[in-house]
N, C-alpha and C positions, 0 to 999 in steps of 0.2 A: 504493500500500500504506500509506504514511504517512498519507494523507488518511483512509483507511478506519480506521486505528487511532485517529486523532484523533476521528473520528465516533463510534467505539465508546466512547471515554473520555467524551466529552460526553454521549452517550446514557445511559451508566451513571450519571454524575453527576446527570442530570435525574431518572432513575428513583429513585435514592436520596433525592434532595431531595423528590420527590413523596411517597415512602413516609414519610419523617420528618415532613413537613408534615401528612400525614393522621393519623399517630399523635399528633402534638402537638395537632392539632385535636380528636381524639377524647378525649385526656386532659383537655381543658378542659371537656368536656361534663358536665352533671349527669346522673347515672345514677339511675334509679328502679327498684328491684328489687321485683317482685311475688312474694310467697312465700305459697303457699296450696294450695287443692285444686281440684277439677274445676269449681267455679262460676266460677273465675278463669282457668283455664288455656287454653292454645292448643289448639284441636281440629284433628285431621287432617280432610282433605276427606271421608273415609269416614263421618264423624260429622255432616256438614252436614245440617240447619241448626243443630245444637247449637253454641252459641257461648259461650265464657267471657267474662265482662265485661272481662277484661284485654286482650282482642283489640281492641275499638274504643277502649279507653282509650289505647292507644299513639298514636293519630292526633290526639289533642287537644292535643299539645304542639308547640312550635316546634322548630327544628333544633338548639337548644342542649341538648335533653334526649334521652337515650336510655332507653327503657323496656325493662328486661330481665325478661321474664315467665318466671319459673322455677317457677311453680305447676304441680302435677302431679295428674292424676286419682287419686282414691282415697287421697290422703295425709292423715295426721294430723300433729299436732305431733311425735309420737314417730317415726313411720315416715320423715318428711322428714329428721329428724336421723340416724336409724339407717342410712339409705341413703347418707349422705354429701352429700345435696343442700344442706343448710344450710351445711356446711363449705365447699362450693364457692362459695357466696355470700359467706360471712364472709371467706374468704381474698382475695376480689377487691374488698372494700369500700375506698373511699377517703374522705378528708375531704370532706364536702359531699354525699355520696350520701344517698338516701332508701331505706328499706325498708318496704313496706306488707305487713303480716302479717295474714292472714285464714285461720284454721282453726276447726274446731268440728264441721263436718258429719260427719266420719269419726271424730273423737275420741269423740263422745258415744254412738255406737251400740254397744251391748254385744255384739251378735252379729257384729261385724266384727273381723277380726284387727288392725285399726288402732286398736281401742278404747283410750282413754287415761282413766284415772281422773281425777277432778276435781283431785286433788292433783298428779298428774303433769302434767296440762294446764297448771296454774298454773306449775309449775316449768319446764316447757318454754318457755312464753311469756316467763318471766323470763330464760331463757337467750338467746332470740332478742333481746330488748330490751337486755340487758346487753352482749352481744357486739357489737351494732350500735353502742351508745354508745361502747364501747371503741375502735371503729374510727373515732370522730369522725364517724359518720354519724347520720342522724335516723330513728329508728323511729316508725312510725305503726301503731297497733293498730286492727284492724277486727273488730267482732263479725260472726259468720257471717251471710251474707245469708239472708233468710227463704225458707222453702219456701212454696209456695202451699197454704194450708189455711184453710178457712172453716167456721164453725159453721153450724147450721141457720137462724140468723137473718141470715146473710150477713156476719157480723163476722169479720175475719181473726184467726187464732189464732197465738199464740206457739208456735214449734217449737224454739227454742234457749234457753229461759229460763235454765237453770242455767249453761250454758257461756258464754252471752253475758255473764252477770253476772261470771263470772271474768275475762273480757277487760276489762270496765269496771273491776273492782277492781285489776287489774294496772296499767292505765293510770293510775289515780288514785294508786296506791302509788308509781309511778315518776315521776309528774308529766310524762307524755308525752302526745302528741296521740292522741285517740281518735275514730274515725269509727264511730258506732253504726249500722252498716249494717243490722243486724237491724231496729231501729226504723224507720229511713228506708225500707227496702224494704217493711216491713209497711204503712206509710202509703201507699206507692205502690200496693200491691196493693189496699188498701181503696179508694183513689181509682178504680181501674179497675173494681172490683167482681167478683163471683163469675164471671160469664161472660166479660167483656172481659179479665180478668187472664189468661185462657187464651192470649190473643194474645201474651203475653210469654215463654211456655215452649215447650219442644220437644214439641209435640203434633201428631200427624199421623194421618190416617185410613189404613187399609190401601190400598196402591197409590198413595198420594199422592206418595211420594218413594222412589226406588230404594234409598236407604240404609236404609230402614225398610219393607220390603215388607209386613210384617204390621202396620204402624202403630206408634205409640208414644204413651203417655200419661204424660208426665214432668212432675211438679210441683216438680222441684228444679233442673233445668238449663234454661238460657235458649235462645231462638232469637236471631236477629240483633237484632230490635227490643228484646227484653228485656235483652240484654247491653248495648246502647247506653244504655238508660234507667238501668240500674244504674251503668254507668260515669259517667253524668252526675251521679248522686247523689254518687258519690265525689269527682268534680271540684268540685261545689258545696262540699263539706266542706273540700277542700284550699284553695279560695279563702278560706275562713273561718279555717283553722288555720295555713297555711303561706304567708305572703305572698310570700316569695322564689320558691318553686316556682310559686305561683299566677300570678306575673308571666310565666311561660313558657307558660301555657295560651293556645292560639290562640283568640281571640275569634271567635264566629260572625259 
């Protein structure tokens, strides 16, 4: 009986030690929060092959980094705050964390309930940035990723001009890092061209995938290839802008 009690005491000690060691190890990790909309978010299997660029982004870092993808479909800067999603991120921020902030798709559409005026959009971005800085974390602003749109001559068209400029203005005003994903992704689409750029988006013929029996013609949301290529653009910019975090990127 005594041996059994001793065994249980030792076992309890080992379990406690393991839990504390795990927690301590996790506390030392750099956390990268992704805050944004459906172009960034994690997709359920029922939406496959639609893929947010935040999904492959997670796997480009070594084990010292934890990517927390908090992006949500259909959210704007305003609805993300109103639903308490930003508060959940803000309250968990620690010194040394990073917050990548990418909105605009749902803010700029006047027919959506998530519509945010230009003045409100700017004020909301400033709130995200200021509260991240107050937590001694690093905010990185991203202009909204481009939609696939070409003119009759085959030139890619700007689809976020006014709201992307607001993001640039806020980054300049606050003196913080900016990833101009709008321009970077437009250049990528131009490189692929009118037809081949379709290979980056969630486009399916009827009967091609059971998740979309009627097919889908989506020029906003990516498939796996498109999400990975956009994630690579973001990583290229992180290498340029944030040397400490860049050192945690796993080299191919």
